[in-house]
N, C-alpha and C positions, 0 to 999 in steps of 0.2 A: 285269789288266795287258794281256791280249790285246785287250779292248774298248778300252782307252785307245789302243793302237797303231792300232786301226781308226779311231778318231775323229781322231787326228792325221793319218792318211792321208786321211781325208775332208776335213779342213781344207786339206790340201795340194792335193788334187784341185780343190776349189772355188777355192782361192786362185790356182791356175795358170790356171783358166778366167777368173777376174776379171782377172788380169794380162794375159792374151793378148787378151781381147775387151772389157774394161771393164764387162762385165755378167755375170750368172750367179750372183751371191752368194746372195740369198734364193731365187731361182727354182730353184737347184740344191740349196742346203743343206737346206732344209726337207724336200723329197721324199727326199733321200738319208738324212737322219737317221731318217725314218719307216721306210724300208726296212731300217735297221739296228736297228729295234726300239724306238726312242724314241717315246713317246706324242706324238701330233700337237700337243697344246697345249704340251708341253714343247719340242718341236722349234721351234715358232713363236716362243715367248717367248725361248728361248735365241738363236735366229737373229736376232731383232730387235736384241738387245744386241751380238751379234757384228757385225752390219752397221754399227751406229753406230760401233763401235771401228775397224773396218777402213776405213770410208769417211772417217773424220775426217782421215786423212793426205792423202787426195786433196783434200779440201776445203781443207786448209791450203796445198797447192800452188796451187790455183786462187785462193785469197785473196792469196797472194804475187804472183801474175801478174795480179791484178785482173780475173779472169774471172767475177766474181760480180755479178749484178744484185740488190742487196740489197732493193730495193723489191719485186721479184717474190718473193724468198724470204720477205719479211715477209707479203705477202698470202696466199701459199700456206700459210704456217705459221699465220696467223690462222684459216684454215679447217681445216687438217689436225690441229692439236694439240688443240683442243677436241673435234673429231670423234673423234679417237683415244681421248681420255679418256672421252668419253660411250659409245663402243663398248665399251670395256673394262668400264665400269660396268654397261652393259646386259647383257653376258655374265655377269658375276658376280651381278647382282641378279635377272635374269629366268630364268636357267638354273641357277644355284646351284653346279654343279660341272662339271668338264671333260667328264665323260661325257655330260652333257646338251647341251653346245654343240659336241660333236665334229662332228656332221653339218653344222652351219653352217660351221665352219672348213674342213671337207673340200671342200664345194662352192665356197666362196670361194677356196680354194687352187687348185682345178682351173681355175676361170674366170680367175684372175689369171695362171696359167701359160699358158693359151691366149692371152690378150692379149699377154703378153710374147713368146711364140713368134711370133705374127703380126708384132709390131713388129720382131723380128729378121729374119724371113724376108723381109719387105717393106721393110727398112731403106733400100735403094737408091731405091725408088720414093718413100718418104716424104721422103728427102733431096732428091730432085728437086723434089718438091712444095714443100718448104721453100725451096729456092734460087730457084724460079720466083717466089715471093712473090705469089701471086694475091690480089688485093684486091677483085675484082669480085663474088664470090659473096655471097649473102645472109648466110651464116655469117660470112664475113670482115668484112662491114660491121657486123654485130651485135657481134662481138668487138672491132672497132676502137672502137666507140662505148661499149662496156661492159667495158673491160679489167679493171677492179678487180673487178666482180661475177663475171666469168667465171673469173678467177684464184682468187677466194675459193671459188667453187663447186667448181672442180677440186681445190682443197685439201681441201675437205670429203670429196669422193669418195675421194681418196687416203688420207686419214686413216682412213676406215672400212675400206677394202679392205686396206690394209697392216696394220692392227691385227688383222684377221681372218685374214690369210694369210701375213704377213711378206714378201709379194711385191708388186712394183709401184713401189716407191720409186725404182728405177733405170731400166730400159729403158722401162717404161710412163710414168714421169714425164717422160722425154725426149720421148716422143711427144706428151704433153699440152702441153709447153712449145713444141714445134715448131708445134703447131696454133695456140696462143695468141699466139706471138711470132715470126712468120716473118721479121721484120726483124732479129732478134738473130743474131749469128754463132753457128755451131755450138759453138765452144769456150765461149762464154758460156752457151749453153743447157746444156751439160754441167756447167760449173762451178756454175751456179745450181741445177741438179737435185741434184747431189751434196751441196751444202751444205744444201739443204732436207731431203734424205734423212737426213742426220746428226741433225738436230733431231727429225724425225718418228720415226725408228727408236729413238732414245734414249727419247723420251717413251713410245712404245708398249711398248718393252722394259721400262721401269720399271713401267708399269702391269701388264704380265704378271707381272713379278717380285713385285708386291704380291699377285697372285692365286696365287702359288706355282708359276708356270709356267716358271721359269728354273732350269736346272741349272748351277751355277757351275763345278763340276768339268769338266763337258762343255764349257762355254764356254772354259775355259783350254786344254783339249786341242785344240780347234778352232783357237784362236789360235796355239798352238805350231806347228801344221802349216801354217796359211795365210799367216802373215806372211812367212816366207822364200819361200814359193811365189809369192806375189803379186809380190815383187821380181824373182824369176827370170822369171816369166811376162811381166812388163813389159819386161824386157831382151830377151826373145825375140820380143816382139810385132812388132817391126819386120821380122823375118825370116819371119813366118808370114802367108800370104795371108788377109786378112780375108774375102774373098769365099768362102772355103771354111769358115772357122771359124764365122762367125756363122750361116749357114744350117744347118750341122750342129747347132749348139747349139739353134737354133730348132726343128728337127725333133724333137730329143730332148725339149724342153720340151712340144711339142705331144703327143707320145706319153704323157708323164707326165700332162698335163692330162686326156687322155681316161681314163686310169686313175682319177684322183681324182674326176672328175665322174660317170662311168658305172659304176664297179666298186667 
């Protein structure tokens, strides 16, 4: 019973962060669960299904407001979903059990936390880069000429990394889309990213569930805490200075990434 209360509170804490900042779901939930004694593979698998459920409401809002570029979602998913399934199959086939692939997941989690932290800390600079819409660089020219291939490749990378770590479908996905589609408005970038994340985390979560890496009782406790907290956090977000919240979250994630990669 005490453990259940702790998991409800963990869900509320992460839900509040998501409501206030729009990010922090997977990047906070998985490390938090491991610190509470949940095995890493179970934390990742459970968090993936948790993310799919919580992000679906946001995707529905963006769908109603026509903030989704479905062609981009399709190309990302064409790369990410097969990559996710193949990654889960490789973990199960090549390593056999969770104890054998724990090291791979730990390093992947640390690296994705680091990338997410950097994307939060340098969000303002990335936004300026996006708004300036530079098209003269060699990278920009290549992306402009090979949009489909670049989006497919980024989808593959996200599929692998999110399946290994449960982190990256949110903040890191936004950074990827900002790089690939500088002409898209920020709200469409966010709507497209959230929608793709719903599909990717659902598929990856179901793949982990098949491997026995999902604790459904834990999932229900997290949702009980997080759903009202997300609503409250969203209502409070307009009163909280983003310039303080996001860098603070970024520094926290950077510290966690160092723990997982080096210790």
